[in-house]
MIDOSE-1310 file (N, C-alpha, C; in nm, 2 decimals, decimal comma, always signed):
residues 216
mgvv	+0,05/-0,12/-0,03/-0,02/+0,01/-0,06/+0,05/+0,15/-0,03; +0,10/+0,26/-0,15/+0,15/+0,35/-0,15/+0,06/+0,42/-0,03; +0,18/+0,51/+0,00/+0,16/+0,59/+0,13/+0,10/+0,81/+0,05; -0,04/+0,79/+0,14/-0,09/+0,91/+0,12/-0,05/+0,99/+0,22
tkrs	-0,03/+1,11/+0,01/+0,03/+1,27/+0,15/-0,06/+1,34/+0,22; -0,03/+1,36/+0,30/-0,15/+1,47/+0,42/-0,16/+1,62/+0,39; -0,28/+1,62/+0,31/-0,29/+1,83/+0,27/-0,34/+1,87/+0,42; -0,28/+1,96/+0,36/-0,33/+2,05/+0,49/-0,43/+2,17/+0,48
tmtf	-0,52/+2,12/+0,38/-0,67/+2,23/+0,29/-0,75/+2,09/+0,26; -0,82/+2,14/+0,28/-0,98/+1,99/+0,26/-0,95/+1,95/+0,15; -0,99/+1,87/+0,03/-0,95/+1,91/-0,06/-1,12/+1,81/-0,13; -1,19/+1,80/-0,22/-1,29/+1,74/-0,23/-1,31/+1,70/-0,36
fsda	-1,24/+1,56/-0,41/-1,26/+1,49/-0,56/-1,38/+1,44/-0,64; -1,39/+1,54/-0,72/-1,56/+1,58/-0,81/-1,53/+1,55/-0,94; -1,62/+1,52/-0,89/-1,69/+1,44/-1,10/-1,74/+1,53/-1,10; -1,76/+1,61/-1,20/-1,78/+1,66/-1,21/-1,88/+1,68/-1,31
ashy	-1,93/+1,59/-1,30/-2,07/+1,59/-1,41/-2,17/+1,53/-1,26; -2,08/+1,51/-1,20/-2,20/+1,43/-1,14/-2,31/+1,45/-1,05; -2,45/+1,42/-1,00/-2,56/+1,54/-0,94/-2,48/+1,51/-0,78; -2,35/+1,40/-0,75/-2,36/+1,36/-0,66/-2,28/+1,44/-0,57
shrv	-2,17/+1,44/-0,68/-2,00/+1,53/-0,62/-2,10/+1,70/-0,64; -2,26/+1,77/-0,69/-2,24/+1,83/-0,71/-2,40/+1,90/-0,61; -2,40/+1,78/-0,51/-2,47/+1,85/-0,43/-2,39/+1,91/-0,33; -2,32/+1,78/-0,31/-2,13/+1,82/-0,22/-2,07/+2,03/-0,26
rivl	-2,11/+2,00/-0,36/-1,99/+2,17/-0,43/-2,07/+2,28/-0,36; -2,28/+2,30/-0,35/-2,28/+2,34/-0,34/-2,36/+2,37/-0,22; -2,32/+2,31/-0,04/-2,25/+2,30/+0,07/-2,15/+2,35/+0,08; -2,06/+2,37/+0,05/-1,90/+2,41/-0,04/-1,94/+2,58/-0,02
aekg	-1,99/+2,59/-0,13/-1,99/+2,71/-0,16/-2,09/+2,76/-0,06; -2,22/+2,79/+0,05/-2,28/+2,77/+0,07/-2,20/+2,84/+0,20; -2,12/+2,67/+0,23/-2,10/+2,81/+0,36/-1,95/+2,88/+0,36; -1,90/+2,85/+0,22/-1,71/+2,90/+0,16/-1,62/+2,89/+0,27
vtvd	-1,65/+2,76/+0,22/-1,52/+2,66/+0,32/-1,39/+2,64/+0,19; -1,28/+2,77/+0,22/-1,14/+2,73/+0,14/-1,10/+2,63/+0,10; -1,13/+2,54/+0,01/-1,12/+2,45/-0,07/-1,11/+2,38/-0,18; -1,03/+2,27/-0,18/-0,85/+2,21/-0,33/-0,98/+2,10/-0,41
iidt	-1,05/+2,16/-0,45/-1,20/+2,12/-0,57/-1,10/+2,01/-0,68; -1,04/+1,92/-0,66/-1,12/+1,91/-0,79/-1,11/+1,77/-0,91; -1,17/+1,84/-1,01/-1,24/+1,74/-1,07/-1,13/+1,64/-1,18; -1,19/+1,51/-1,11/-1,22/+1,35/-1,13/-1,28/+1,26/-1,26
dpld	-1,19/+1,25/-1,31/-1,28/+1,16/-1,39/-1,28/+0,99/-1,31; -1,44/+1,03/-1,32/-1,39/+0,85/-1,28/-1,38/+0,75/-1,32; -1,30/+0,75/-1,35/-1,32/+0,64/-1,47/-1,14/+0,61/-1,43; -1,08/+0,70/-1,48/-0,94/+0,69/-1,38/-0,87/+0,78/-1,29
lpee	-0,96/+0,62/-1,14/-0,85/+0,81/-1,03/-0,73/+0,82/-0,98; -0,76/+0,86/-0,90/-0,56/+0,93/-0,92/-0,59/+0,84/-0,73; -0,45/+0,77/-0,73/-0,42/+0,70/-0,58/-0,48/+0,77/-0,49; -0,41/+0,83/-0,48/-0,46/+0,89/-0,35/-0,58/+0,85/-0,31
vcel	-0,68/+0,87/-0,38/-0,84/+0,87/-0,35/-0,92/+0,64/-0,39; -0,75/+0,60/-0,45/-0,83/+0,43/-0,41/-0,76/+0,43/-0,30; -0,63/+0,50/-0,26/-0,60/+0,49/-0,12/-0,68/+0,52/+0,05; -0,74/+0,58/-0,01/-0,89/+0,63/+0,08/-1,04/+0,61/+0,13
npyn	-1,03/+0,53/-0,09/-1,18/+0,53/-0,06/-1,22/+0,37/-0,10; -1,25/+0,31/+0,00/-1,22/+0,16/+0,05/-1,39/+0,08/-0,14; -1,39/+0,22/-0,17/-1,53/+0,20/-0,27/-1,46/+0,22/-0,43; -1,35/+0,36/-0,38/-1,32/+0,35/-0,59/-1,45/+0,45/-0,59
slpt	-1,46/+0,54/-0,55/-1,57/+0,66/-0,65/-1,57/+0,78/-0,60; -1,63/+0,82/-0,67/-1,69/+0,99/-0,67/-1,81/+0,96/-0,60; -1,82/+1,06/-0,52/-1,73/+1,19/-0,51/-1,60/+1,16/-0,34; -1,53/+1,20/-0,33/-1,42/+1,20/-0,17/-1,41/+1,30/-0,16
lvdr	-1,40/+1,29/-0,02/-1,41/+1,44/+0,08/-1,29/+1,42/+0,12; -1,15/+1,42/+0,19/-1,00/+1,43/+0,26/-1,04/+1,62/+0,34; -1,08/+1,59/+0,50/-1,01/+1,64/+0,58/-0,94/+1,61/+0,62; -0,82/+1,63/+0,67/-0,64/+1,62/+0,68/-0,67/+1,47/+0,74
dlal	-0,75/+1,38/+0,77/-0,68/+1,27/+0,86/-0,91/+1,19/+0,78; -0,97/+1,25/+0,81/-1,01/+1,23/+0,75/-1,12/+1,22/+0,64; -1,15/+1,07/+0,59/-1,18/+1,09/+0,39/-1,37/+1,05/+0,41; -1,43/+1,12/+0,39/-1,60/+1,09/+0,31/-1,58/+1,06/+0,21
yesk	-1,71/+0,97/+0,21/-1,71/+0,93/+0,05/-1,85/+0,84/+0,07; -1,93/+0,92/+0,12/-2,05/+0,92/+0,13/-2,12/+1,07/+0,07; -2,23/+1,14/+0,01/-2,27/+1,21/-0,05/-2,26/+1,30/+0,11; -2,44/+1,22/+0,11/-2,55/+1,23/+0,25/-2,44/+1,32/+0,33
vmme	-2,33/+1,22/+0,34/-2,28/+1,24/+0,52/-2,13/+1,29/+0,48; -2,12/+1,40/+0,38/-1,96/+1,45/+0,39/-2,09/+1,57/+0,44; -2,24/+1,62/+0,34/-2,29/+1,68/+0,37/-2,35/+1,75/+0,53; -2,33/+1,68/+0,56/-2,34/+1,73/+0,74/-2,23/+1,75/+0,75
ylde	-2,17/+1,67/+0,76/-2,03/+1,71/+0,84/-2,03/+1,84/+0,81; -1,99/+1,88/+0,68/-2,01/+2,01/+0,67/-2,04/+2,10/+0,74; -2,16/+2,05/+0,74/-2,27/+2,12/+0,83/-2,24/+2,13/+0,97; -2,15/+2,09/+1,03/-2,11/+2,06/+1,16/-2,04/+2,17/+1,24
rfph	-1,96/+2,06/+1,12/-1,76/+2,11/+1,09/-1,77/+2,31/+1,03; -1,90/+2,36/+1,00/-1,91/+2,45/+1,04/-2,04/+2,53/+0,99; -2,10/+2,57/+1,14/-2,18/+2,56/+1,11/-2,29/+2,71/+1,08; -2,24/+2,75/+1,04/-2,28/+2,88/+1,00/-2,32/+2,91/+0,77
ppll	-2,36/+2,92/+0,76/-2,52/+2,91/+0,75/-2,57/+2,79/+0,84; -2,62/+2,76/+0,89/-2,70/+2,60/+0,94/-2,77/+2,60/+0,81; -2,75/+2,46/+0,78/-2,78/+2,39/+0,62/-2,97/+2,27/+0,66; -2,97/+2,20/+0,81/-3,03/+2,19/+0,89/-3,13/+2,21/+0,96
pvyp	-3,22/+2,23/+1,02/-3,29/+2,28/+1,10/-3,25/+2,24/+1,23; -3,27/+2,34/+1,33/-3,21/+2,34/+1,48/-3,26/+2,23/+1,53; -3,40/+2,19/+1,49/-3,50/+2,14/+1,60/-3,48/+1,98/+1,56; -3,51/+1,84/+1,71/-3,46/+1,72/+1,69/-3,61/+1,69/+1,57
varg	-3,77/+1,70/+1,57/-3,84/+1,70/+1,46/-3,84/+1,68/+1,35; -3,76/+1,86/+1,32/-3,76/+1,90/+1,16/-3,61/+1,85/+1,07; -3,52/+1,83/+1,20/-3,41/+1,73/+1,17/-3,42/+1,62/+1,04; -3,50/+1,55/+1,17/-3,52/+1,43/+1,11/-3,68/+1,46/+0,98
esrq	-3,71/+1,53/+0,98/-3,76/+1,55/+0,88/-3,73/+1,59/+0,73; -3,60/+1,66/+0,80/-3,55/+1,72/+0,59/-3,44/+1,53/+0,59; -3,41/+1,52/+0,66/-3,29/+1,41/+0,66/-3,43/+1,30/+0,60; -3,53/+1,26/+0,65/-3,63/+1,19/+0,55/-3,67/+1,19/+0,43
fiyr	-3,66/+1,33/+0,44/-3,68/+1,38/+0,33/-3,59/+1,38/+0,19; -3,45/+1,34/+0,25/-3,31/+1,36/+0,15/-3,41/+1,25/+0,09; -3,39/+1,13/+0,22/-3,41/+0,95/+0,16/-3,47/+0,95/+0,03; -3,63/+1,03/+0,07/-3,67/+0,99/-0,04/-3,69/+1,03/-0,18
ierd	-3,63/+1,15/-0,22/-3,56/+1,24/-0,30/-3,40/+1,10/-0,36; -3,33/+1,09/-0,27/-3,29/+0,94/-0,35/-3,29/+0,83/-0,40; -3,45/+0,80/-0,28/-3,53/+0,60/-0,29/-3,66/+0,65/-0,44; -3,71/+0,83/-0,47/-3,83/+0,75/-0,47/-3,70/+0,81/-0,64
wchl	-3,60/+0,95/-0,71/-3,56/+1,01/-0,78/-3,47/+1,03/-0,84; -3,34/+1,03/-0,75/-3,19/+0,97/-0,78/-3,21/+0,85/-0,86; -3,22/+0,77/-0,81/-3,27/+0,61/-0,91/-3,24/+0,61/-1,03; -3,41/+0,70/-1,05/-3,46/+0,76/-1,16/-3,34/+0,82/-1,21
vdai	-3,27/+0,95/-1,20/-3,18/+0,96/-1,26/-3,05/+0,88/-1,33; -3,04/+0,87/-1,25/-2,89/+0,73/-1,23/-2,93/+0,67/-1,35; -3,06/+0,59/-1,40/-3,07/+0,48/-1,51/-3,07/+0,56/-1,63; -3,21/+0,70/-1,65/-3,19/+0,78/-1,80/-3,01/+0,83/-1,80
idgk	-2,91/+0,90/-1,73/-2,79/+0,88/-1,81/-2,70/+0,81/-1,87; -2,72/+0,67/-1,73/-2,68/+0,61/-1,82/-2,70/+0,50/-1,94; -2,86/+0,50/-1,93/-2,89/+0,52/-2,04/-2,88/+0,33/-2,08; -2,80/+0,28/-2,11/-2,79/+0,17/-2,10/-2,87/+0,06/-2,13
daka	-2,98/+0,11/-2,12/-3,14/+0,03/-2,15/-3,26/+0,13/-2,20; -3,23/+0,13/-2,32/-3,32/+0,24/-2,32/-3,54/+0,21/-2,28; -3,53/+0,13/-2,27/-3,69/+0,13/-2,22/-3,64/+0,13/-2,14; -3,58/+0,12/-2,01/-3,55/+0,13/-1,91/-3,54/+0,24/-1,85
aeka	-3,47/+0,37/-1,92/-3,47/+0,50/-1,96/-3,57/+0,59/-2,03; -3,65/+0,54/-2,10/-3,78/+0,63/-2,13/-3,85/+0,63/-2,07; -3,92/+0,47/-1,92/-3,99/+0,46/-1,83/-3,89/+0,55/-1,72; -3,81/+0,55/-1,67/-3,73/+0,64/-1,58/-3,76/+0,76/-1,66
rkdl	-3,75/+0,87/-1,74/-3,76/+0,93/-1,86/-3,95/+1,06/-1,74; -4,07/+0,98/-1,74/-4,20/+0,94/-1,68/-4,25/+0,98/-1,66; -4,11/+0,87/-1,53/-4,18/+0,84/-1,38/-4,12/+0,94/-1,37; -4,01/+1,06/-1,38/-3,97/+1,18/-1,28/-4,04/+1,21/-1,34
tdsl	-4,08/+1,25/-1,47/-4,22/+1,37/-1,52/-4,26/+1,37/-1,40; -4,37/+1,27/-1,41/-4,49/+1,23/-1,31/-4,43/+1,30/-1,19; -4,38/+1,22/-1,18/-4,35/+1,29/-1,00/-4,32/+1,37/-0,94; -4,24/+1,47/-1,05/-4,21/+1,64/-1,06/-4,36/+1,67/-1,04
ltia	-4,47/+1,67/-1,20/-4,57/+1,75/-1,19/-4,63/+1,71/-1,09; -4,69/+1,64/-1,03/-4,73/+1,56/-0,95/-4,78/+1,70/-0,77; -4,63/+1,69/-0,77/-4,56/+1,75/-0,61/-4,56/+1,91/-0,72; -4,57/+1,93/-0,76/-4,51/+2,06/-0,81/-4,56/+2,19/-0,74
pifg	-4,74/+2,11/-0,72/-4,80/+2,22/-0,65/-4,74/+2,28/-0,51; -4,70/+2,17/-0,44/-4,63/+2,20/-0,33/-4,50/+2,27/-0,27; -4,41/+2,34/-0,40/-4,32/+2,47/-0,42/-4,34/+2,55/-0,35; -4,52/+2,56/-0,40/-4,59/+2,69/-0,37/-4,59/+2,77/-0,20
ekpy	-4,58/+2,67/-0,16/-4,62/+2,63/-0,03/-4,53/+2,78/+0,07; -4,31/+2,76/+0,05/-4,21/+2,75/+0,13/-4,17/+2,80/+0,00; -4,06/+2,93/+0,06/-3,98/+2,98/-0,06/-3,79/+2,82/-0,04; -3,85/+2,77/-0,01/-3,75/+2,65/-0,02/-3,85/+2,48/+0,03
fmne	-3,77/+2,42/-0,01/-3,90/+2,30/-0,04/-3,87/+2,30/+0,16; -4,07/+2,34/+0,11/-4,12/+2,22/+0,29/-4,05/+2,35/+0,39; -3,95/+2,44/+0,34/-3,92/+2,52/+0,45/-3,84/+2,67/+0,49; -3,88/+2,84/+0,49/-3,82/+2,89/+0,48/-3,72/+2,97/+0,41
eftl	-3,61/+2,83/+0,51/-3,48/+2,89/+0,47/-3,39/+2,73/+0,37; -3,29/+2,79/+0,29/-3,23/+2,69/+0,24/-3,18/+2,59/+0,29; -3,21/+2,42/+0,29/-3,21/+2,36/+0,40/-3,12/+2,20/+0,28; -3,03/+2,13/+0,35/-3,00/+2,05/+0,28/-3,05/+1,96/+0,14
vdcc	-3,24/+1,97/+0,17/-3,26/+1,92/+0,09/-3,26/+2,02/-0,09; -3,26/+2,08/+0,00/-3,23/+2,19/-0,17/-3,11/+2,15/-0,23; -2,98/+2,12/-0,13/-2,92/+2,02/-0,21/-2,92/+1,98/-0,28; -3,01/+1,87/-0,22/-3,04/+1,78/-0,31/-3,03/+1,75/-0,42
lapi	-3,19/+1,87/-0,45/-3,31/+1,86/-0,57/-3,26/+1,98/-0,68; -3,14/+2,07/-0,59/-3,11/+2,16/-0,75/-3,03/+2,13/-0,83; -2,95/+1,99/-0,82/-2,85/+1,95/-0,93/-2,93/+1,81/-0,94; -3,09/+1,78/-0,96/-3,06/+1,72/-1,04/-3,22/+1,83/-1,13
lwrl	-3,28/+1,93/-1,06/-3,33/+1,96/-1,14/-3,24/+2,04/-1,24; -3,19/+2,12/-1,23/-3,04/+2,21/-1,35/-3,06/+2,11/-1,45; -3,01/+1,92/-1,40/-3,00/+1,80/-1,54/-3,17/+1,79/-1,57; -3,22/+1,85/-1,60/-3,35/+1,88/-1,65/-3,33/+1,86/-1,80
pqlg	-3,31/+1,89/-1,90/-3,30/+1,96/-2,00/-3,15/+1,81/-2,02; -3,03/+1,74/-2,01/-2,97/+1,60/-1,96/-3,02/+1,54/-2,05; -3,11/+1,51/-1,90/-3,26/+1,47/-1,91/-3,35/+1,39/-1,99; -3,39/+1,47/-2,06/-3,47/+1,43/-2,27/-3,61/+1,53/-2,12
islp	-3,53/+1,57/-2,07/-3,80/+1,62/-1,97/-3,76/+1,80/-1,97; -3,91/+1,80/-2,07/-3,91/+1,98/-2,02/-3,98/+2,00/-1,98; -4,02/+2,06/-1,88/-4,19/+2,03/-1,81/-4,25/+2,21/-1,89; -4,37/+2,14/-1,91/-4,49/+2,23/-1,90/-4,47/+2,39/-1,85
qtrq	-4,48/+2,51/-1,90/-4,56/+2,63/-1,86/-4,70/+2,66/-1,82; -4,70/+2,60/-1,68/-4,91/+2,53/-1,66/-4,92/+2,61/-1,50; -5,01/+2,62/-1,51/-5,07/+2,68/-1,38/-5,01/+2,60/-1,26; -5,04/+2,43/-1,27/-4,94/+2,36/-1,19/-4,85/+2,34/-1,19
skpl	-4,76/+2,43/-1,28/-4,53/+2,36/-1,23/-4,53/+2,46/-1,25; -4,66/+2,61/-1,24/-4,52/+2,76/-1,17/-4,44/+2,72/-1,01; -4,54/+2,56/-0,94/-4,48/+2,64/-0,85/-4,37/+2,60/-0,82; -4,30/+2,47/-0,92/-4,20/+2,41/-0,90/-4,09/+2,47/-1,02
ldym	-4,17/+2,58/-1,10/-4,03/+2,67/-1,22/-4,00/+2,76/-1,12; -4,10/+2,80/-1,12/-4,04/+2,90/-0,97/-3,91/+2,94/-0,85; -3,97/+2,84/-0,80/-3,86/+2,75/-0,73/-3,74/+2,72/-0,76; -3,75/+2,63/-0,92/-3,64/+2,61/-0,95/-3,52/+2,75/-1,02
qrlf	-3,59/+2,85/-1,06/-3,52/+2,95/-1,07/-3,47/+3,03/-0,91; -3,63/+3,07/-0,85/-3,50/+3,07/-0,76/-3,37/+3,04/-0,66; -3,37/+2,90/-0,71/-3,23/+2,78/-0,68/-3,09/+2,88/-0,70; -3,15/+2,87/-0,85/-3,06/+2,87/-0,98/-2,98/+3,02/-0,95
erps	-3,05/+3,15/-0,86/-2,98/+3,25/-0,85/-2,89/+3,29/-0,78; -2,96/+3,21/-0,67/-2,84/+3,20/-0,55/-2,68/+3,17/-0,60; -2,67/+3,23/-0,56/-2,49/+3,28/-0,61/-2,46/+3,12/-0,53; -2,46/+3,12/-0,37/-2,37/+2,99/-0,35/-2,34/+2,90/-0,46
fqes	-2,53/+2,83/-0,53/-2,60/+2,78/-0,61/-2,50/+2,78/-0,78; -2,49/+2,94/-0,86/-2,35/+2,95/-0,96/-2,21/+2,89/-0,94; -2,21/+2,95/-0,78/-2,04/+2,91/-0,77/-2,04/+2,76/-0,76; -2,10/+2,70/-0,77/-2,10/+2,52/-0,77/-2,00/+2,47/-0,87
lteq	-2,13/+2,54/-1,01/-2,12/+2,52/-1,12/-1,95/+2,46/-1,19; -1,95/+2,35/-1,27/-1,86/+2,33/-1,31/-1,85/+2,39/-1,45; -1,80/+2,40/-1,55/-1,81/+2,46/-1,66/-1,87/+2,31/-1,74; -1,87/+2,20/-1,71/-1,91/+2,09/-1,78/-2,04/+2,09/-1,75
erel	-2,11/+2,13/-1,58/-2,30/+2,14/-1,58/-2,38/+2,27/-1,67; -2,21/+2,40/-1,65/-2,30/+2,53/-1,75/-2,31/+2,48/-1,89; -2,24/+2,44/-1,98/-2,33/+2,37/-2,07/-2,39/+2,31/-2,08; -2,43/+2,21/-1,98/-2,56/+2,13/-1,98/-2,71/+2,30/-2,07
rtqa	-2,62/+2,41/-1,95/-2,82/+2,49/-1,97/-2,82/+2,52/-2,11; -2,72/+2,56/-2,15/-2,61/+2,65/-2,30/-2,68/+2,59/-2,40; -2,59/+2,50/-2,34/-2,74/+2,37/-2,51/-2,81/+2,38/-2,53; -2,85/+2,31/-2,36/-3,06/+2,30/-2,42/-3,11/+2,50/-2,50
asva	-3,00/+2,59/-2,41/-3,07/+2,68/-2,47/-3,05/+2,75/-2,67; -2,92/+2,70/-2,67/-2,93/+2,65/-2,79/-3,01/+2,60/-2,89; -3,07/+2,53/-2,85/-3,15/+2,36/-2,83/-3,30/+2,43/-2,90; -3,29/+2,51/-2,79/-3,48/+2,57/-2,79/-3,41/+2,72/-2,82
């Protein structure tokens, strides 16, 4: 086993195209953390990642002697390590609800996003695209109840949703401009205009919207 060089600053090995890496980058930007972000090819991982992460996966966050390799764990770690601004509610019940929302996003939506992006099974990808579109439109009205997802403040739940919603053009999903969808479209605009979100974007991610606009 090789010797891993200890870093003096926090390092984030990020897949520039992955929504799982993107969610962590949003948290880092929201917190204003000084971090060395290294865009990494998931098919050609540096030795350091392989040494620190038993799953040889991205994203991987390194903070001195600590290595984290699960995005939800990273987000909560960063929220506790850098408490301001808080991205989880203070009270236990509300914190539990936020964690449950994140769990549901992963169970209900993330696997659909992954199936569409993977694209190896065209029939499965098309079904996932329809299921994700239908699900988004079904819950669209609840985004009109509060500025952010079920909350007055921006939270980790929004950090998980924003990368998915930003990728809708890449996923082949175009939400209709209807009264039902308007609360969701307004929510998306609020997310995308946040300075932390803009700062979190890689060039690859910016091109997703640029390409969609040029096609339109």
